[in-house]
Jmol script that loads the backbone (N, CA, C; Angstrom):
load data "model"
ATOM      1  N   MET A   1     -42.105 -29.094 -67.507  1.00  0.00           N
ATOM      2  CA  MET A   1     -43.419 -28.732 -67.045  1.00  0.00           C
ATOM      3  C   MET A   1     -43.605 -29.084 -65.576  1.00  0.00           C
ATOM      4  N   LEU A   2     -43.117 -30.261 -65.184  1.00  0.00           N
ATOM      5  CA  LEU A   2     -43.246 -30.685 -63.795  1.00  0.00           C
ATOM      6  C   LEU A   2     -42.437 -29.783 -62.864  1.00  0.00           C
ATOM      7  N   THR A   3     -41.291 -29.319 -63.324  1.00  0.00           N
ATOM      8  CA  THR A   3     -40.465 -28.423 -62.518  1.00  0.00           C
ATOM      9  C   THR A   3     -41.179 -27.106 -62.259  1.00  0.00           C
ATOM     10  N   VAL A   4     -41.807 -26.565 -63.267  1.00  0.00           N
ATOM     11  CA  VAL A   4     -42.551 -25.317 -63.105  1.00  0.00           C
ATOM     12  C   VAL A   4     -43.731 -25.525 -62.159  1.00  0.00           C
ATOM     13  N   LEU A   5     -44.438 -26.625 -62.310  1.00  0.00           N
ATOM     14  CA  LEU A   5     -45.589 -26.909 -61.461  1.00  0.00           C
ATOM     15  C   LEU A   5     -45.180 -27.071 -59.994  1.00  0.00           C
ATOM     16  N   THR A   6     -44.131 -27.818 -59.738  1.00  0.00           N
ATOM     17  CA  THR A   6     -43.699 -27.994 -58.348  1.00  0.00           C
ATOM     18  C   THR A   6     -43.124 -26.702 -57.774  1.00  0.00           C
ATOM     19  N   GLY A   7     -42.455 -25.911 -58.583  1.00  0.00           N
ATOM     20  CA  GLY A   7     -41.941 -24.628 -58.112  1.00  0.00           C
ATOM     21  C   GLY A   7     -43.047 -23.667 -57.745  1.00  0.00           C
ATOM     22  N   LEU A   8     -44.066 -23.590 -58.578  1.00  0.00           N
ATOM     23  CA  LEU A   8     -45.204 -22.717 -58.287  1.00  0.00           C
ATOM     24  C   LEU A   8     -45.995 -23.193 -57.078  1.00  0.00           C
ATOM     25  N   SER A   9     -46.182 -24.482 -56.944  1.00  0.00           N
ATOM     26  CA  SER A   9     -46.918 -24.988 -55.781  1.00  0.00           C
ATOM     27  C   SER A   9     -46.120 -24.792 -54.499  1.00  0.00           C
ATOM     28  N   SER A  10     -44.809 -24.911 -54.575  1.00  0.00           N
ATOM     29  CA  SER A  10     -43.965 -24.646 -53.409  1.00  0.00           C
ATOM     30  C   SER A  10     -44.031 -23.179 -53.008  1.00  0.00           C
ATOM     31  N   ALA A  11     -43.953 -22.285 -53.974  1.00  0.00           N
ATOM     32  CA  ALA A  11     -44.049 -20.855 -53.678  1.00  0.00           C
ATOM     33  C   ALA A  11     -45.409 -20.511 -53.090  1.00  0.00           C
ATOM     34  N   PHE A  12     -46.456 -21.119 -53.620  1.00  0.00           N
ATOM     35  CA  PHE A  12     -47.795 -20.877 -53.097  1.00  0.00           C
ATOM     36  C   PHE A  12     -47.919 -21.359 -51.657  1.00  0.00           C
ATOM     37  N   SER A  13     -47.376 -22.531 -51.356  1.00  0.00           N
ATOM     38  CA  SER A  13     -47.489 -23.056 -49.989  1.00  0.00           C
ATOM     39  C   SER A  13     -46.688 -22.214 -48.997  1.00  0.00           C
ATOM     40  N   TYR A  14     -45.509 -21.721 -49.396  1.00  0.00           N
ATOM     41  CA  TYR A  14     -44.748 -20.826 -48.523  1.00  0.00           C
ATOM     42  C   TYR A  14     -45.503 -19.518 -48.299  1.00  0.00           C
ATOM     43  N   ALA A  15     -46.140 -18.995 -49.328  1.00  0.00           N
ATOM     44  CA  ALA A  15     -46.890 -17.741 -49.189  1.00  0.00           C
ATOM     45  C   ALA A  15     -48.073 -17.915 -48.244  1.00  0.00           C
ATOM     46  N   VAL A  16     -48.789 -19.005 -48.382  1.00  0.00           N
ATOM     47  CA  VAL A  16     -49.928 -19.262 -47.495  1.00  0.00           C
ATOM     48  C   VAL A  16     -49.447 -19.468 -46.058  1.00  0.00           C
ATOM     49  N   SER A  17     -48.361 -20.193 -45.889  1.00  0.00           N
ATOM     50  CA  SER A  17     -47.810 -20.411 -44.552  1.00  0.00           C
ATOM     51  C   SER A  17     -47.399 -19.102 -43.894  1.00  0.00           C
ATOM     52  N   ASP A  18     -46.711 -18.246 -44.639  1.00  0.00           N
ATOM     53  CA  ASP A  18     -46.299 -16.955 -44.085  1.00  0.00           C
ATOM     54  C   ASP A  18     -47.493 -16.079 -43.759  1.00  0.00           C
ATOM     55  N   MET A  19     -48.490 -16.088 -44.623  1.00  0.00           N
ATOM     56  CA  MET A  19     -49.672 -15.265 -44.395  1.00  0.00           C
ATOM     57  C   MET A  19     -50.425 -15.724 -43.149  1.00  0.00           C
ATOM     58  N   LEU A  20     -50.587 -17.029 -42.977  1.00  0.00           N
ATOM     59  CA  LEU A  20     -51.267 -17.546 -41.798  1.00  0.00           C
ATOM     60  C   LEU A  20     -50.437 -17.317 -40.536  1.00  0.00           C
ATOM     61  N   ALA A  21     -49.109 -17.459 -40.642  1.00  0.00           N
ATOM     62  CA  ALA A  21     -48.249 -17.218 -39.487  1.00  0.00           C
ATOM     63  C   ALA A  21     -48.342 -15.763 -39.040  1.00  0.00           C
ATOM     64  N   GLN A  22     -48.369 -14.836 -39.988  1.00  0.00           N
ATOM     65  CA  GLN A  22     -48.480 -13.430 -39.615  1.00  0.00           C
ATOM     66  C   GLN A  22     -49.820 -13.159 -38.936  1.00  0.00           C
ATOM     67  N   ARG A  23     -50.856 -13.764 -39.443  1.00  0.00           N
ATOM     68  CA  ARG A  23     -52.183 -13.566 -38.856  1.00  0.00           C
ATOM     69  C   ARG A  23     -52.229 -14.081 -37.419  1.00  0.00           C
ATOM     70  N   VAL A  24     -51.647 -15.242 -37.166  1.00  0.00           N
ATOM     71  CA  VAL A  24     -51.646 -15.815 -35.820  1.00  0.00           C
ATOM     72  C   VAL A  24     -50.766 -14.993 -34.883  1.00  0.00           C
ATOM     73  N   VAL A  25     -49.600 -14.571 -35.351  1.00  0.00           N
ATOM     74  CA  VAL A  25     -48.671 -13.831 -34.497  1.00  0.00           C
ATOM     75  C   VAL A  25     -49.238 -12.461 -34.133  1.00  0.00           C
ATOM     76  N   ARG A  26     -49.938 -11.850 -35.039  1.00  0.00           N
ATOM     77  CA  ARG A  26     -50.520 -10.537 -34.723  1.00  0.00           C
ATOM     78  C   ARG A  26     -51.633 -10.665 -33.692  1.00  0.00           C
ATOM     79  N   GLY A  27     -52.288 -11.807 -33.610  1.00  0.00           N
ATOM     80  CA  GLY A  27     -53.333 -12.019 -32.618  1.00  0.00           C
ATOM     81  C   GLY A  27     -52.823 -12.602 -31.321  1.00  0.00           C
ATOM     82  N   SER A  28     -51.613 -13.133 -31.330  1.00  0.00           N
ATOM     83  CA  SER A  28     -51.027 -13.783 -30.164  1.00  0.00           C
ATOM     84  C   SER A  28     -49.568 -13.357 -30.078  1.00  0.00           C
ATOM     85  N   SER A  29     -48.737 -14.154 -29.429  1.00  0.00           N
ATOM     86  CA  SER A  29     -47.319 -13.814 -29.343  1.00  0.00           C
ATOM     87  C   SER A  29     -46.479 -14.822 -30.125  1.00  0.00           C
ATOM     88  N   ALA A  30     -45.312 -14.382 -30.542  1.00  0.00           N
ATOM     89  CA  ALA A  30     -44.403 -15.256 -31.294  1.00  0.00           C
ATOM     90  C   ALA A  30     -43.897 -16.392 -30.414  1.00  0.00           C
ATOM     91  N   LEU A  31     -43.664 -16.098 -29.142  1.00  0.00           N
ATOM     92  CA  LEU A  31     -43.159 -17.123 -28.227  1.00  0.00           C
ATOM     93  C   LEU A  31     -44.176 -18.250 -28.051  1.00  0.00           C
ATOM     94  N   LYS A  32     -45.449 -17.895 -27.959  1.00  0.00           N
ATOM     95  CA  LYS A  32     -46.492 -18.914 -27.812  1.00  0.00           C
ATOM     96  C   LYS A  32     -46.585 -19.777 -29.071  1.00  0.00           C
ATOM     97  N   MET A  33     -46.464 -19.156 -30.230  1.00  0.00           N
ATOM     98  CA  MET A  33     -46.550 -19.916 -31.472  1.00  0.00           C
ATOM     99  C   MET A  33     -45.351 -20.846 -31.647  1.00  0.00           C
ATOM    100  N   VAL A  34     -44.156 -20.355 -31.313  1.00  0.00           N
ATOM    101  CA  VAL A  34     -42.964 -21.210 -31.409  1.00  0.00           C
ATOM    102  C   VAL A  34     -43.074 -22.378 -30.433  1.00  0.00           C
ATOM    103  N   ALA A  35     -43.622 -22.123 -29.245  1.00  0.00           N
ATOM    104  CA  ALA A  35     -43.803 -23.211 -28.278  1.00  0.00           C
ATOM    105  C   ALA A  35     -44.748 -24.271 -28.821  1.00  0.00           C
ATOM    106  N   TRP A  36     -45.832 -23.860 -29.475  1.00  0.00           N
ATOM    107  CA  TRP A  36     -46.757 -24.831 -30.063  1.00  0.00           C
ATOM    108  C   TRP A  36     -46.109 -25.597 -31.208  1.00  0.00           C
ATOM    109  N   VAL A  37     -45.391 -24.898 -32.060  1.00  0.00           N
ATOM    110  CA  VAL A  37     -44.725 -25.564 -33.187  1.00  0.00           C
ATOM    111  C   VAL A  37     -43.702 -26.573 -32.678  1.00  0.00           C
ATOM    112  N   LEU A  38     -42.928 -26.179 -31.675  1.00  0.00           N
ATOM    113  CA  LEU A  38     -41.915 -27.072 -31.113  1.00  0.00           C
ATOM    114  C   LEU A  38     -42.559 -28.282 -30.441  1.00  0.00           C
ATOM    115  N   THR A  39     -43.619 -28.058 -29.678  1.00  0.00           N
ATOM    116  CA  THR A  39     -44.283 -29.158 -28.983  1.00  0.00           C
ATOM    117  C   THR A  39     -44.893 -30.153 -29.967  1.00  0.00           C
ATOM    118  N   VAL A  40     -45.626 -29.657 -30.941  1.00  0.00           N
ATOM    119  CA  VAL A  40     -46.251 -30.554 -31.922  1.00  0.00           C
ATOM    120  C   VAL A  40     -45.189 -31.278 -32.742  1.00  0.00           C
ATOM    121  N   GLY A  41     -44.116 -30.559 -33.106  1.00  0.00           N
ATOM    122  CA  GLY A  41     -43.036 -31.194 -33.860  1.00  0.00           C
ATOM    123  C   GLY A  41     -42.372 -32.320 -33.095  1.00  0.00           C
ATOM    124  N   VAL A  42     -42.117 -32.101 -31.817  1.00  0.00           N
ATOM    125  CA  VAL A  42     -41.483 -33.140 -30.996  1.00  0.00           C
ATOM    126  C   VAL A  42     -42.419 -34.327 -30.820  1.00  0.00           C
ATOM    127  N   ILE A  43     -43.702 -34.054 -30.600  1.00  0.00           N
ATOM    128  CA  ILE A  43     -44.666 -35.140 -30.405  1.00  0.00           C
ATOM    129  C   ILE A  43     -44.794 -35.998 -31.667  1.00  0.00           C
ATOM    130  N   VAL A  44     -44.681 -35.387 -32.839  1.00  0.00           N
ATOM    131  CA  VAL A  44     -44.826 -36.140 -34.087  1.00  0.00           C
ATOM    132  C   VAL A  44     -43.515 -36.796 -34.511  1.00  0.00           C
ATOM    133  N   VAL A  45     -42.413 -36.055 -34.453  1.00  0.00           N
ATOM    134  CA  VAL A  45     -41.169 -36.520 -35.063  1.00  0.00           C
ATOM    135  C   VAL A  45     -40.409 -37.527 -34.191  1.00  0.00           C
ATOM    136  N   VAL A  46     -40.275 -37.273 -32.905  1.00  0.00           N
ATOM    137  CA  VAL A  46     -39.438 -38.147 -32.063  1.00  0.00           C
ATOM    138  C   VAL A  46     -39.975 -39.579 -32.006  1.00  0.00           C
ATOM    139  N   PRO A  47     -41.256 -39.802 -31.695  1.00  0.00           N
ATOM    140  CA  PRO A  47     -41.709 -41.200 -31.708  1.00  0.00           C
ATOM    141  C   PRO A  47     -41.606 -41.863 -33.079  1.00  0.00           C
ATOM    142  N   THR A  48     -41.884 -41.110 -34.129  1.00  0.00           N
ATOM    143  CA  THR A  48     -41.778 -41.676 -35.477  1.00  0.00           C
ATOM    144  C   THR A  48     -40.345 -42.084 -35.775  1.00  0.00           C
ATOM    145  N   ALA A  49     -39.394 -41.220 -35.436  1.00  0.00           N
ATOM    146  CA  ALA A  49     -37.983 -41.546 -35.678  1.00  0.00           C
ATOM    147  C   ALA A  49     -37.536 -42.743 -34.843  1.00  0.00           C
ATOM    148  N   LEU A  50     -38.015 -42.839 -33.616  1.00  0.00           N
ATOM    149  CA  LEU A  50     -37.623 -43.979 -32.772  1.00  0.00           C
ATOM    150  C   LEU A  50     -38.236 -45.280 -33.273  1.00  0.00           C
ATOM    151  N   VAL A  51     -39.448 -45.229 -33.797  1.00  0.00           N
ATOM    152  CA  VAL A  51     -40.077 -46.440 -34.323  1.00  0.00           C
ATOM    153  C   VAL A  51     -39.388 -46.877 -35.612  1.00  0.00           C
ATOM    154  N   VAL A  52     -39.089 -45.925 -36.485  1.00  0.00           N
ATOM    155  CA  VAL A  52     -38.504 -46.271 -37.783  1.00  0.00           C
ATOM    156  C   VAL A  52     -37.044 -46.688 -37.642  1.00  0.00           C
ATOM    157  N   ASN A  53     -36.252 -45.904 -36.907  1.00  0.00           N
ATOM    158  CA  ASN A  53     -34.807 -46.152 -36.857  1.00  0.00           C
ATOM    159  C   ASN A  53     -34.302 -46.690 -35.533  1.00  0.00           C
ATOM    160  N   GLY A  54     -35.050 -46.551 -34.466  1.00  0.00           N
ATOM    161  CA  GLY A  54     -34.581 -46.963 -33.148  1.00  0.00           C
ATOM    162  C   GLY A  54     -33.585 -45.946 -32.605  1.00  0.00           C
ATOM    163  N   LEU A  55     -32.997 -46.284 -31.469  1.00  0.00           N
ATOM    164  CA  LEU A  55     -31.993 -45.401 -30.872  1.00  0.00           C
ATOM    165  C   LEU A  55     -30.698 -45.434 -31.692  1.00  0.00           C
ATOM    166  N   PRO A  56     -29.978 -44.323 -31.704  1.00  0.00           N
ATOM    167  CA  PRO A  56     -28.686 -44.340 -32.419  1.00  0.00           C
ATOM    168  C   PRO A  56     -27.721 -45.347 -31.790  1.00  0.00           C
ATOM    169  N   ARG A  57     -26.902 -45.961 -32.635  1.00  0.00           N
ATOM    170  CA  ARG A  57     -25.895 -46.921 -32.170  1.00  0.00           C
ATOM    171  C   ARG A  57     -24.524 -46.446 -32.618  1.00  0.00           C
ATOM    172  N   GLY A  58     -23.576 -46.475 -31.732  1.00  0.00           N
ATOM    173  CA  GLY A  58     -22.207 -46.101 -32.089  1.00  0.00           C
ATOM    174  C   GLY A  58     -21.974 -44.602 -31.964  1.00  0.00           C
ATOM    175  N   ASP A  59     -20.692 -44.259 -31.919  1.00  0.00           N
ATOM    176  CA  ASP A  59     -20.307 -42.861 -31.735  1.00  0.00           C
ATOM    177  C   ASP A  59     -20.698 -41.985 -32.925  1.00  0.00           C
ATOM    178  N   ALA A  60     -20.607 -42.518 -34.121  1.00  0.00           N
ATOM    179  CA  ALA A  60     -20.920 -41.718 -35.304  1.00  0.00           C
ATOM    180  C   ALA A  60     -22.402 -41.330 -35.332  1.00  0.00           C
ATOM    181  N   GLN A  61     -23.275 -42.259 -35.000  1.00  0.00           N
ATOM    182  CA  GLN A  61     -24.704 -41.950 -35.010  1.00  0.00           C
ATOM    183  C   GLN A  61     -25.074 -41.005 -33.872  1.00  0.00           C
ATOM    184  N   TRP A  62     -24.471 -41.172 -32.698  1.00  0.00           N
ATOM    185  CA  TRP A  62     -24.751 -40.246 -31.603  1.00  0.00           C
ATOM    186  C   TRP A  62     -24.211 -38.852 -31.925  1.00  0.00           C
ATOM    187  N   GLY A  63     -23.075 -38.787 -32.578  1.00  0.00           N
ATOM    188  CA  GLY A  63     -22.545 -37.488 -33.003  1.00  0.00           C
ATOM    189  C   GLY A  63     -23.462 -36.810 -34.002  1.00  0.00           C
ATOM    190  N   SER A  64     -23.984 -37.597 -34.931  1.00  0.00           N
ATOM    191  CA  SER A  64     -24.927 -37.041 -35.916  1.00  0.00           C
ATOM    192  C   SER A  64     -26.223 -36.586 -35.251  1.00  0.00           C
ATOM    193  N   ALA A  65     -26.698 -37.343 -34.271  1.00  0.00           N
ATOM    194  CA  ALA A  65     -27.908 -36.948 -33.541  1.00  0.00           C
ATOM    195  C   ALA A  65     -27.675 -35.663 -32.759  1.00  0.00           C
ATOM    196  N   THR A  66     -26.474 -35.495 -32.225  1.00  0.00           N
ATOM    197  CA  THR A  66     -26.146 -34.259 -31.510  1.00  0.00           C
ATOM    198  C   THR A  66     -26.143 -33.071 -32.451  1.00  0.00           C
ATOM    199  N   TRP A  67     -25.532 -33.230 -33.621  1.00  0.00           N
ATOM    200  CA  TRP A  67     -25.537 -32.146 -34.611  1.00  0.00           C
ATOM    201  C   TRP A  67     -26.954 -31.818 -35.066  1.00  0.00           C
ATOM    202  N   ALA A  68     -27.781 -32.839 -35.233  1.00  0.00           N
ATOM    203  CA  ALA A  68     -29.169 -32.606 -35.636  1.00  0.00           C
ATOM    204  C   ALA A  68     -29.938 -31.854 -34.550  1.00  0.00           C
ATOM    205  N   ALA A  69     -29.698 -32.187 -33.295  1.00  0.00           N
ATOM    206  CA  ALA A  69     -30.356 -31.483 -32.196  1.00  0.00           C
ATOM    207  C   ALA A  69     -29.915 -30.024 -32.143  1.00  0.00           C
ATOM    208  N   LEU A  70     -28.633 -29.770 -32.345  1.00  0.00           N
ATOM    209  CA  LEU A  70     -28.143 -28.388 -32.366  1.00  0.00           C
ATOM    210  C   LEU A  70     -28.721 -27.618 -33.553  1.00  0.00           C
ATOM    211  N   ALA A  71     -28.842 -28.268 -34.687  1.00  0.00           N
ATOM    212  CA  ALA A  71     -29.456 -27.621 -35.851  1.00  0.00           C
ATOM    213  C   ALA A  71     -30.918 -27.299 -35.576  1.00  0.00           C
ATOM    214  N   GLY A  72     -31.602 -28.161 -34.836  1.00  0.00           N
ATOM    215  CA  GLY A  72     -32.986 -27.893 -34.463  1.00  0.00           C
ATOM    216  C   GLY A  72     -33.109 -26.669 -33.571  1.00  0.00           C
ATOM    217  N   VAL A  73     -32.174 -26.500 -32.650  1.00  0.00           N
ATOM    218  CA  VAL A  73     -32.181 -25.321 -31.778  1.00  0.00           C
ATOM    219  C   VAL A  73     -31.975 -24.052 -32.605  1.00  0.00           C
ATOM    220  N   VAL A  74     -31.047 -24.088 -33.545  1.00  0.00           N
ATOM    221  CA  VAL A  74     -30.801 -22.929 -34.403  1.00  0.00           C
ATOM    222  C   VAL A  74     -32.020 -22.645 -35.273  1.00  0.00           C
ATOM    223  N   TYR A  75     -32.677 -23.699 -35.775  1.00  0.00           N
ATOM    224  CA  TYR A  75     -33.886 -23.515 -36.580  1.00  0.00           C
ATOM    225  C   TYR A  75     -34.995 -22.848 -35.779  1.00  0.00           C
ATOM    226  N   VAL A  76     -35.187 -23.274 -34.530  1.00  0.00           N
ATOM    227  CA  VAL A  76     -36.234 -22.679 -33.699  1.00  0.00           C
ATOM    228  C   VAL A  76     -35.932 -21.207 -33.446  1.00  0.00           C
ATOM    229  N   ALA A  77     -34.671 -20.857 -33.215  1.00  0.00           N
ATOM    230  CA  ALA A  77     -34.299 -19.452 -33.021  1.00  0.00           C
ATOM    231  C   ALA A  77     -34.557 -18.637 -34.290  1.00  0.00           C
ATOM    232  N   ALA A  78     -34.242 -19.196 -35.444  1.00  0.00           N
ATOM    233  CA  ALA A  78     -34.478 -18.489 -36.705  1.00  0.00           C
ATOM    234  C   ALA A  78     -35.972 -18.335 -36.971  1.00  0.00           C
ATOM    235  N   TYR A  79     -36.755 -19.355 -36.672  1.00  0.00           N
ATOM    236  CA  TYR A  79     -38.202 -19.278 -36.872  1.00  0.00           C
ATOM    237  C   TYR A  79     -38.820 -18.255 -35.916  1.00  0.00           C
ATOM    238  N   PHE A  80     -38.302 -18.195 -34.689  1.00  0.00           N
ATOM    239  CA  PHE A  80     -38.769 -17.191 -33.733  1.00  0.00           C
ATOM    240  C   PHE A  80     -38.503 -15.783 -34.253  1.00  0.00           C
ATOM    241  N   SER A  81     -37.322 -15.563 -34.816  1.00  0.00           N
ATOM    242  CA  SER A  81     -37.023 -14.231 -35.349  1.00  0.00           C
ATOM    243  C   SER A  81     -37.909 -13.914 -36.561  1.00  0.00           C
ATOM    244  N   LEU A  82     -38.223 -14.906 -37.378  1.00  0.00           N
ATOM    245  CA  LEU A  82     -39.145 -14.697 -38.493  1.00  0.00           C
ATOM    246  C   LEU A  82     -40.527 -14.302 -37.983  1.00  0.00           C
ATOM    247  N   LEU A  83     -41.004 -14.985 -36.973  1.00  0.00           N
ATOM    248  CA  LEU A  83     -42.319 -14.672 -36.424  1.00  0.00           C
ATOM    249  C   LEU A  83     -42.337 -13.300 -35.753  1.00  0.00           C
ATOM    250  N   ARG A  84     -41.257 -12.940 -35.093  1.00  0.00           N
ATOM    251  CA  ARG A  84     -41.186 -11.588 -34.514  1.00  0.00           C
ATOM    252  C   ARG A  84     -41.242 -10.540 -35.616  1.00  0.00           C
ATOM    253  N   GLY A  85     -40.592 -10.811 -36.723  1.00  0.00           N
ATOM    254  CA  GLY A  85     -40.655  -9.902 -37.864  1.00  0.00           C
ATOM    255  C   GLY A  85     -42.061  -9.797 -38.422  1.00  0.00           C
ATOM    256  N   PHE A  86     -42.762 -10.929 -38.509  1.00  0.00           N
ATOM    257  CA  PHE A  86     -44.146 -10.906 -38.981  1.00  0.00           C
ATOM    258  C   PHE A  86     -45.041 -10.123 -38.030  1.00  0.00           C
ATOM    259  N   GLY A  87     -44.750 -10.203 -36.744  1.00  0.00           N
ATOM    260  CA  GLY A  87     -45.563  -9.490 -35.767  1.00  0.00           C
ATOM    261  C   GLY A  87     -45.394  -7.985 -35.836  1.00  0.00           C
ATOM    262  N   LYS A  88     -44.224  -7.526 -36.248  1.00  0.00           N
ATOM    263  CA  LYS A  88     -43.945  -6.092 -36.244  1.00  0.00           C
ATOM    264  C   LYS A  88     -43.915  -5.460 -37.632  1.00  0.00           C
ATOM    265  N   GLY A  89     -43.608  -6.249 -38.658  1.00  0.00           N
ATOM    266  CA  GLY A  89     -43.394  -5.665 -39.984  1.00  0.00           C
ATOM    267  C   GLY A  89     -44.435  -6.068 -41.001  1.00  0.00           C
ATOM    268  N   ASP A  90     -44.214  -5.607 -42.202  1.00  0.00           N
ATOM    269  CA  ASP A  90     -45.087  -5.887 -43.329  1.00  0.00           C
ATOM    270  C   ASP A  90     -44.747  -7.257 -43.910  1.00  0.00           C
ATOM    271  N   LEU A  91     -45.770  -8.012 -44.277  1.00  0.00           N
ATOM    272  CA  LEU A  91     -45.583  -9.381 -44.789  1.00  0.00           C
ATOM    273  C   LEU A  91     -44.703  -9.381 -46.035  1.00  0.00           C
ATOM    274  N   SER A  92     -44.929  -8.485 -46.971  1.00  0.00           N
ATOM    275  CA  SER A  92     -44.176  -8.503 -48.218  1.00  0.00           C
ATOM    276  C   SER A  92     -42.706  -8.190 -47.990  1.00  0.00           C
ATOM    277  N   LEU A  93     -42.383  -7.394 -47.006  1.00  0.00           N
ATOM    278  CA  LEU A  93     -40.996  -7.054 -46.731  1.00  0.00           C
ATOM    279  C   LEU A  93     -40.294  -8.134 -45.913  1.00  0.00           C
ATOM    280  N   VAL A  94     -40.946  -8.605 -44.855  1.00  0.00           N
ATOM    281  CA  VAL A  94     -40.334  -9.610 -43.976  1.00  0.00           C
ATOM    282  C   VAL A  94     -40.137 -10.934 -44.710  1.00  0.00           C
ATOM    283  N   ALA A  95     -41.117 -11.378 -45.484  1.00  0.00           N
ATOM    284  CA  ALA A  95     -40.982 -12.652 -46.205  1.00  0.00           C
ATOM    285  C   ALA A  95     -39.860 -12.593 -47.233  1.00  0.00           C
ATOM    286  N   ALA A  96     -39.723 -11.474 -47.912  1.00  0.00           N
ATOM    287  CA  ALA A  96     -38.636 -11.350 -48.905  1.00  0.00           C
ATOM    288  C   ALA A  96     -37.287 -11.307 -48.229  1.00  0.00           C
ATOM    289  N   LEU A  97     -37.163 -10.599 -47.116  1.00  0.00           N
ATOM    290  CA  LEU A  97     -35.880 -10.516 -46.414  1.00  0.00           C
ATOM    291  C   LEU A  97     -35.496 -11.844 -45.770  1.00  0.00           C
ATOM    292  N   SER A  98     -36.462 -12.578 -45.261  1.00  0.00           N
ATOM    293  CA  SER A  98     -36.139 -13.850 -44.609  1.00  0.00           C
ATOM    294  C   SER A  98     -35.792 -14.930 -45.622  1.00  0.00           C
ATOM    295  N   SER A  99     -36.286 -14.803 -46.840  1.00  0.00           N
ATOM    296  CA  SER A  99     -35.981 -15.805 -47.850  1.00  0.00           C
ATOM    297  C   SER A  99     -34.543 -15.689 -48.269  1.00  0.00           C
TER     298      SER A  99
END
end "model"
wireframe off; spacefill off
backbone 0.3
color backbone group
């Protein structure tokens, strides 16, 4: 029962997020929205990570931080392409294809 409940709530939250993202992108630009998402994410995540874990120590941790930073760049590019799709296409088609 809990699995069904969490699955449905997750699907609902993704649907609401996509619907709101499409609404914002159609009124503005995808580049502006990605810039806001990136700025707010950096302001929230970087200080929190530094307070909780501090700076990375050793080559292994710096290597992992580098991979995480590269993954973040790829994520931002993928999110930008999703938002561009929302700006030009139909929500039901773009959300299904991006999933």
